[in-house]
N, C-alpha and C positions, 0 to 999 in steps of 0.2 A: 524853460523846457516844457512848453505846452505840447502835448503829444499830437502828432499829425497822422501817424499810421494807425493809431487806435483812439477810440473815444473815451475809454475808461482809464482813469489815472489810478494806478495801484501804488499805495504807500505802505512800505514795510516798516512798521513801527518798532524800532529798536528800543525807544523810550529810555528807561534806566536799567534795562536788562543786561547791560555790561557790568553792573555792580561796581562802578567806578574804576574798572580796569580799562586802560587805554588800549592795551593789546586786544582785549575782547571786543572793544568798540570797533577797532580796525577790522577785525575778522567779521563783524556783523555787517559792515559796509560791503565787504567782498561777498559775503553770503547773499545779501539782498540783490547785489548786481548779478550774481550767478543765477539766482532764481528768476530774473527777468522783471523785477519790480521797476517802476519808474523813479521812485524816490525811496531813500532810507531816511527815517525821521527819528531824531533824538529829542530829549527834553532838557532844556537849559534852565537852570535856576540857581539862585543864591538862597539856600534853604532858610536862612534867618530872615530873609525878606518876604518869604512866602508863608511860613508856618510859625505861629506863636508857640511859646513854651508850654502853653496849656492846651493846645489842640490835641484831641484824641485821635487814635488810629481808627480807620474804618474797620468794620467787622471782618471783611475779607483780609485786611492787612494783619489783624490780630491772628487770624487763622494761619496765615502763611509765614509771619515773622515773629509771632509771640507777643506777649504783653509787657515784657520787662522794660523795653526801651520806649521812648516817646515817639510820636510821629516825626518830630523834628530830628531826633537822633537817627531814626531810620533813614530819613532822606539825606542827612549829612553823610551817611555811610555809602550811599549808592550813586551820588551825583559826581560827575566830573567837574574839575575846575573850569571856569569860564575860558581860560586860555586854551582849552583842548579843542574847541569847536572850529577854529580856523584850520587846524591840521586835518580834522575830519572832513571839512568842506573841500579841502585840497585833494584829499584821498578820493572823495566821491568823483571829482573831475577826472582823476586818473583812471578810475574804474568805470567811467561812463554811466554813472547813475546820479540822479539829482540829489542834492543835499537839502534837508529841511530839519528844523528843530523848533519845538514849541517853547516859547519863553513863558515863564511863570511869574515874572516880576519886571519892573520897569528897567532895572539895570541890565537884565538879560536881553531885553529888547535892544538896548543900545549895543550890546555885545554882538548881536546877530546882524545888525544893519550892514556892516561892511562885507558880509559874506555873500551877498547877492542872491538871496533865496528867491525862487520864482513865486512862492506863496508864503504868506504868514499864516501859520496854523494857530488858531485860538482854541484852547481846550474848553470842555464843557464847564469846568469850574469857574472860568473867568467871564462867563456870559453876562454876569451882573456886576462886573468890575468896571465901573465907569471910567476912572482915570486910565486904566489899562486899555480899554476899547478906544478911547480917544487917542492915545499915543500911537497905537498901531494904525488907526484909520487916517490920521494926519499924514501918514507916509503916502497915501494915495496908491497903494499897491494891492495886488490881488490877495484875497483872504479866503481861507477855508475855516469855517466855523462849526465846531461840534456842538450838538444841542442836547446832550444827555442831561437828565434831571430838569428839563425845561418845559414850560408850556409854550404853545404857539404864540401867546401874547408876549411872553418874555423874549422869544426869538425875534419877534417884530420890534420890540423895544430896543434890543441890541442892534438890529439893522438900522433903526432910526438914528441911533447914536453914531454908528459907522458912517452913514450917509451925511449927517450933519457935520462931520469932521473931515470930509473930503474924499471918501471912497464910495462910489455909487454901488448900489446892490447888484448891478450888472457885473461887478467884479468880485462878487462874493459867492462862494459855494457852501451850501449847508449840508452837514452830515447828520443824518439821524443816528442816534446812539442811545444805548441803555447803559448807564454807569453802574454796572455791577460786574464783578470779576469772580468767576465766569457768569455770564448772563443766562438765566434759565430760558429755554425755548419759548415758554409761554409769555415771557416779558420782552421778547424781541420787537414785535409789532412793526414789521417791515412796511405795512401799509401806511404808516405815519409819514413815509416819504411823500405820499400824495398830498398830505396836508402842508408839508414844507414847500411843495411846488407852487402852492397858491400865493406864496410871498414874493414871487417874481424875481428870484435871484438868477445868477448865471447857470446854476445847476444844483442838483441834489444828489447826495451820495450816502454812504453808510460807513460808520466806524464800528467795527465788530469786536465784541468781548465774549462771544460764545466759544465753546470748545469745538474744535474741528473747522472744516472749511465749507460746509453745506450752506450756511446762512449767507456769507458774503457772495457765494456763487448765485444764490437765489436773488440777492439784492441786485446783482448784475443783470439777471434776467428781467427784473422789474424796472430796469432803466437807470440804475445808479451810474453816475458819471465819475464818481470817486469811490474807491474802496480802500479802507485803512484797516490794517490788522497787525496786532502785536506778534512778534516772533522772538525767539531766544535760541541761543546755541545749545542750551541744555536745560530741560525743564526741571531738573533736580537741583539746580542752583538755588541758594538762599535768596530771598527777595520777594516783594509783594506780587509781581506780575508774571513770574515764570510759568506757573501752573496753568494760567489761562492764555498762554501764548503758543504759537506754532513752533515746531522744530524746523530745521532747515529743509528737510524732505517735504514736510507738510506745506511750508511756504511755497516751495517750487510747484507742488501739486495745485495749490490754490491759484497761483498766477496762471498756470497752464489752463485750469478749468475756466477762469474768468475770461482769458483770451479766447477760448473756444466758444463760450457763451456770446462773447462780443461778436465773433464771426457769425454765429448762428442767428443772431438777432436780425441781421440783414438790413435791407432798405425799407421794409414795410410794404413794398409794392408786390402785388400778387401777379407773378409772371412766370413763364417757363424758364427754368434755369438751363444753361448749356449742358450741364452734367446729366440732366434727365431727358434732354430733347431726343436722344437716340432711342429711348425706351418707349416713345409714343407708338411707334409701329408695333413693337413687341406686346405692349400691354393693352392697347385699345383694340377695338373690333371693327369689322367691316360686314357688309351684307354679302353672304355667300350662297351658293347653290346647296339646298338641303338634299337634293338628288340630281340625277342627270336631267337637264332641261333641254327641250327641243325648240329650235327657232319657231316663233309664232305663238308659243304658249304665253298665257297671262301670268305675271308674277302674283303669287298669293302666299298665304301662310303655310301652304302645303309644300311649296317648292323652294322657298328661300328661308334663310335663318341668319343668325348673327354669330360670328366666331372671330377669333384672332386669325391673322394679324390685322392691324390697322393699315391705313394707306389706300384702301378701296373706298367704296361709297360708305359714308358714315351712317351708323344706325339711326342717327337723328333725322336722316332722310327717308326712313322706313315708309312713312305715309305717302311720300312722293313716288316710291318705287312700286308699291302695291297697286295693281291694276294696269301697270304698263306692260307692253308686249316685248318678249325677248326677240331681239333682232338677229340672234345667232344661237347656236348650241352652247350650253354651259355644262361642263362636266361637274360631277359631285365635288363639293368642297372648294370650287374655284370662285374667285371674286366676281361678283356681278358687275357688269358694265352697262351703261345706258347708251 
């Protein structure tokens, strides 16, 4: 599902905001489709293969879900079973929106293979996971790689692994990202997209964790080719990501704003647009008679001036008119003709 009518791919990140409810996951597919996103993306994982029993929660996870349960128990409670994703992929086809899901372990990669995703989405946390990178790269399919928590050298190292295992970097899109939920504005650093562009991949985009929609819209204006943003059906639901996500109305507003920015960016050519062409005569000026002029008079600064409308002799020709002789009478405020 490579877009043809738009350049910016918009990914509505459902993630685990369904809280393991298949009914909620289905509604999130429909919500993303109504909003006009290109893809709705989930997260596929076998929690026991991703998280050890001793792994602590992140600080933002403690704030949103408490400290009583472990990170592993938290993820067990909010992940769908692997069998759910085929149904979600089929629903996406029915709703006319692309299906994506980020795998977090090798078994989850195998689960997603038959679902025919257009892109493999590699999350920021797996950028140093060599076996994982190899397994996805060996498929030789397009990849979107998030780069949160990474240096440019680490991103380059991941790209080298991906290339060495069969996927050229010309089939990889890099997403700048700050892995904090929500991300403070002073930590966004959108200009880091310029650094990622030096790595020669297919494109550079932005995965957003700030509150609101202004930063992804700004990223679009700065040339992002992919925009990813978390959304939820209800920000008050329990779980680690709801509070830093958009609600359905905000998601729709973001998509509309990004599409408007996409239109506004244009071709880069400085040219007269058809919608403004009719205003040239209205807004520009011509050389006109500053008073009644009699045939035979010499044009000078006392008898000619510059006023609207355009369409007559351009004021850029002023020096060529000064000193010429009027070949006929000109009434006050009429266009001068030579």
